[in-house]
N, C-alpha and C positions, 0 to 999 in steps of 0.2 A: 755452384752457381748455375741456374738455369740459363742457357744461352739465349741471346736476344736475336730474333730474326727480323730484318727490316724489309717491309713491303714485299712479302712473298707473293709471287705471281699466282693468278688464279689456278693455273694448271698444277700448283703445288698444294692447293687447299685440300684436296681429297686426302692426300697423305697426312697433312697436318691435322685433319679431323679424326684420324684413326686412333682408337683407344688401345691402351696397352693390353687389355684383357679381351680383345676380339676373339671370336670362337677358336678354341684350341682343340685340334682333333684328339689329342691324348685325354683331355678333360672330358670330351664328349663320350669317348669309348669307355672311360672309367665310370661315368655317371650311367650310361646305358647298362653296364653290368650290375650297378647297384640297384637300379630300377627293377631289373628282371629278378634279382634275388629277393627283393622285398615282395614283389608281385607274387612270386611262386612259394616263398617260405614264410611270409608274414613276420610275426614276432621273433621267430627263430633267427631270421636274417638280421633283424634289428640288433639283437644281442651279439651275434657274431661280428657284425660291423662295428659295434661299439668296442669290442676287443681289438679288432684289426686296425681301426682308424684312431681311436682315442686311447687305446692301451688299458682300458679298464672295463670291468664287468658292469653291465647295465642291471643294477639290482631290481629296480622297479621302473617300468615304462611310464606309468601314470603317477603323477605326483599326488601324494595323499593330502587330505584336508588338514591333517595335523601338521604336515611339513609347511603347508601354506600359512597356517596360523602362526607357527614358529617364525617364519620368514618375516611376516608382518610386524612381529615384535621387534625384529632386528633393525628395521628401517628407522632412521632418525626422524624426529618431528619436523625438522627443516625440510627434508625431502618429501615427507607426506604432505606438508603444506604446499610445497611447490607443485607437486602432482595435482593437487586439488585446484590450484589457481590456473595451471595450464589447461586442465580438463575443462574448466568453465569457459575459457576462450575457444577452445577447439569445439566444444559442444555448441556454443552460440553460433559459430560460423557454419557449422554443418547442419544445425537445425534450420538455418535459413535456406538451406538447399533442398528442402522437402519437395519431392515431386507431387504434382496433382493429377487427378484423373481427368482425362480429356474426353468429352462426349460431344459429338458434332453430327448434325444431319447434313451429309455431303450432297444429298439430292432429296426431293420429296419421298418420304417413306424409306429412307436409307439412313440408318444411324450407325456410326462407327465410334468405338471406344478404345482409348489406350489406357490401361490400368497398370500402375506400378505394383509389383508383387515382390516382397522380400525374398531373398535367396534362402533356401531352407536350412542348409548347414554350411557354415563358412569355417575354413581353416586358416589360422593366422600363424605366420612364421616370424619369430622374433630372433634376430641374430644375437649370438652370445660371444663366447671367446674372450678376447681382451677388452672388449667394450660392449658389455650387455646393454642393448638399446631398449631400456624400459619405456622411453618416450614413444617408441614405435607401438607399444601396447595401446597407448592413448589414441594414436592416429588411426588404428585399425578397429579397436574394440568400441570406441565411442560412436563412430558412424554406423557400425553393425547394430548397436543397441538402439540408436535413433530410428534405423530402418526396421527395427523389430524382427531381425532374423531369429527364427526359432531356436537355433542351436549354434554356439560358437565354441570351437576348440582351439587350442593353442599349443604349438611345439616350439621349444627353445632348448638349446644345448646347455649342458653344464660347463662350468669353467674348469680350469686346470686342477682345482681342488675337488672335483667330482660333484660340486653343488651348483644348483641354479642360483643366479643372482637374487638375493632377497628383494631388491627393488622391482625386478621383473614380476616376481610372484605377488608382491604387494599391490603393484599396479593392475595386474590382471584381476585380483580379488576386488580391488577398488572399482574396477569396471564391470564386475559381475560375472567374470569368467572363472569357472570352477573346474573345468576339465583341462588339465595341463599335462603335457607329455614331455619327458625329459629326452628329447630327440633333436638332433641338429643335422645340418648338411643335406645332401641329396637324399639320404635315407628318410629324413623327416618328411620331405616333400612327397617321396614315394608312398609313405605310410598314409598321408592324408589323401593322396590321389587314389590309391587302390583300396585302402582300408585293411586292417589287420585284426587279429583276435583282440587287441587292445585298443587300437585306434580307429574310430569310426570314419567312414569314407566321406570326404567333404564334396560339396557341389562346386565350390570355387575356392581357390587358394590365394592368399594375400601375403605380401611381405617381401622385404628386400633381403639380399644376401650376397655371398661371394660368387665366384664364377661357377662353382659346383651347384649351388642352389639355383642360380639363374638358368643354367643349362638344363637342370632337372625340370624346372617349370616350363621352359620352352618345349622340351621334348614331350612332356605329358600333355601340354595344351593342344598337341596335334590331334588328339582323339580320345583323351582319358578324362581330363578335368579342365575346367575353366580357370584362368589366372587373371590377376589384376592387370599386369603388364610385365614386360621385361625390365627388371629393376636389379642391376648388379652393382658393381663397385661405385662408390660415390664420386661425384665430380662437380667442379665449380668453374665458372668463367667470371672474371672480373674485367669490366670495361672501365678504364681509368683515363684521366687526362691531367693536365698540369694543376688542376684545382684539387685533385684527390689527395687527402692526407695519406702519405705512404704507410703509416702505422696501421691505418684502418684497412687498406687493401691487403697488406701483408697478413694481418690477423685473419682476414676472410680466407685467403689462400691457405693458410696453415690449418684453419678449422676443418678443411676437407682433407688435406694431405695427411693429417693425423688418423683419419679413419682406418687406413690400411695401406700396405705397400703397393696394392694394385689400384689405388685411387689415382685420379688425375686432376691437376689444376691448370687453368689456362689464363694467362694475363694478356689482355689486348689493350694497347696503349696508343697515344697520339704521337709519342716521340721516344727516342732512345733514353733521353734524360729522365722522363717519367718512369720508364721501365727500370732503369738502373737504380733510381732511388727506392722504388718499391722492393726490388729484389735484394738490395742491401738490407732493407728492414726485415725481409723474410729471413735472412740469415741470422740477424741479431736476435729476432724473437724465437727462431727455431731452437737456438742453442739453449734456451731457457725452458723448453718444454720437456716434461717427463717422457712423452712419446716421440722425442726428437728423432730417434733412429727410424722409426716407422715413417714419420713425415719425410725424412731424407730420401728414403726409397721411393716414395710417391713423387717427390720433386724430381728425381732423376728421370721420370717418364713424363714430365710436364714440360710446358712451353710458354715462352714470352714472345709475343709478336707485336710489331709496330706497324700500324697502318696510318699514314699521314692523312688520308681522306676519311672522314666520318662515314661516308657511304660504305667504304670497304670494311670498317669495323662493325657496322651493323650487318652487312652482308655475310661476313665471316661468322659472326654470332649465330645468325640463322642457319648457315651451313653446318656448324658444329652442333647446334641444337642441345645446349647443355642441360643437364639435370637442374642445376641452380645457376641463375644469371644475376650477378650483381652489377647494377649500373651506378657507378661511383663518380659520375661526371658532374660538371658544374651545372648543367641544365638537363637533368636526367629524364624528364617526362617525354619530351619529343623523341628521345631515343627509344624509350619503353613503348611508345605508340607504334613503332615500326618493327618491333620484335614479333616474329610469327612462330617461332619454334624454340620453346624453353619449357622445362617442367614447372618451374616457379621463378618469378622475377622479383628482385629486391631492389627498390628504387630509393636512391638518395643516400647520403653519408651516414645516416643513423638507423639504417635497416640492415643489420648484419644477417648473414644467412642462418646463424645460430638461433635467431628469434623465430624463424619459420620452423626450424628443427624442433623447438620445444614449446613455445608459448604464445605466439602471436595469434594462432587460430587456424591458419592454413594447414594443409596436410603435408607432411614431409616424405610421404611414400610416393616417389616420382620416377618417371621413366629416365633411363640412362642410356649411354652408348648411341645417341642420336635418335632414340625411339620417340623423343618429344616432338618429332616431325609428324607422328601419326598416333601417339597415345596421349591421354590425359593422365595427370596424377590421380591418386585415389581421391574420391569425393563421395558424396552420399549416394549418387547414382550407381556407383560401383557395387552397391549392396542390393540392388534391385535388378529385376528383369522386367521389361515392358511387355505386357501381354495385351493383344488386341482382341476385341470382341465386336461383333456386328449383328444387327437385326434388321431384316427387310421385310416390309409388308408386301402383300400381293401386288398392290398398286406401285410400290417401289420397284419390285422386280420387273413389272411390266415396262416401267420406264427405262430400266437398264438392259432389257432383254436384247434389243437390237445391237447394242454395243458388245455385250457378252458373246452372243451367237456369231457375230461377224468376226470378232477376234479369235474365238475358239476354232471356227471352221478354217480360218486363214492359217492357223498353226496346225491344222490336220487333227485336232483333238475333238472328234465328234461327240464323244461321251460327255465332255465338258458342255458342249452346246445342248445336248439332250437333257442335262440336268436342269436347264432353264426351261426348255420346251415342254417337258412333262408337267411343269407347274403352271404354265400359263395358257395352255391350249384349252 
C-alpha cells in the first residue's frame, strides 16, 4: 500500500516532487559510450549493440516492404478499425492547429513576414518491448503528414521474439511511413541523430522512451539534433475529493503504473478517508491486472498526499508539473482554470487519461519529470520552424536609419551603422 502523507509542509515539496528516474550518472555514462560508438562506427556499432544488449543478431536494420505487408495482414480488423477512428480524431484536432503566414508592415516601407516551414526530415521513435506503443505512431506521424514534412523515418525495437509488433508496422504503413528501422534504445536515437550507412540523419527527433532514450535525446540536443522535448517514463497525478468514485481514480492511477517499473503515480486528496478508499481500490484492481507485477513496482515509487486546503492541492500540482493531470473533483473546471503546469489535463469523472492516450484527439507525447513547466506537448507547431523575412524600401530605411545608427554606434558596432549609411547618403 502506498503510504499516505498528511499536509506535508512546503519545505518538503521539492523532495516529494522528485521523480524515481532523475538523472543517473551510470545511465549517462552508458549512453555517452553508446552515442560515441554509433557516431564513429555506424551500422557496425548498431549490430554489435544488438548482440550485447538484446542478445540477438540484427539481421536487417531496415524493415523490408514485404515484412510490412505481412505484418499488416496479421493485424485484426478490430484494431485496424480502432486505428482509423482514432486517427480521424487526432487528424481533426491537429488540422485545426495549422499555422498561418504573418505579413505586417511595422512602419511605412518596412514589411516583416513570419513563414512556417515544415522540418525537412523527422525521426520518430516508437517504444517497443513489453508494450509496443503503436498509438504513438498516430500521435507523431499524423501531425508530420499534416505539416507536409518531406521525409519521415521511424525507429522501433523488436520484442523478445525478435520481431517488431505487427500493430506498429501496420499503423506506420497506415500513416504513410515506409522507412522503418528495427532499432531501439539510445542506439536508435544516435542513429537518427548522426546518420549511419542505413539510417538517414534526421533534423529533429520525436518520441517518448525509457531513461536511456530520454538521456540520449537530451545529450544529443546539446549540439547535434533538435528534439521534441524531454519525455521519459510516464506519470500521472489525480486530484480527488470526497465526490470522486474510488474505482475511477484507482483505474486512472493503474493505467500509468502499468507502463513500467520506473513510472510514477501521484494521488492528491482532500482527506485521509478519500485517499484510503482510492488506495484500497487500487490494490483490488491491481490484483486483477496481467501487468500487476510491473504496476506494483511503479506503485512502490509513488505517493499519496493529503492537503486539506484546496489552495495547497492546486499549488502542489503546479509544483509537480505532471505529464498527465486528472481533475476528478466535484467541481473540476475552477481547479483546471488555475493549473499552469501540466502536459495534458483531463477534466471531470468521464475523462480518463487513456482517452487522451488513444482516441480523443489530443497528443499523448508529453513532457515528463517536471518539464511541463517549460515545454509543451507535441503539437502541429512541433513539426515546423518559423522563418522570418523582411523587405524595406529606401523610404522605409530612411525612416529607420536614425534608430539603427544610434543603437549600433552605442553598441560599438560601426559596421552595422555603416550598412545603413551607405544606402541612404
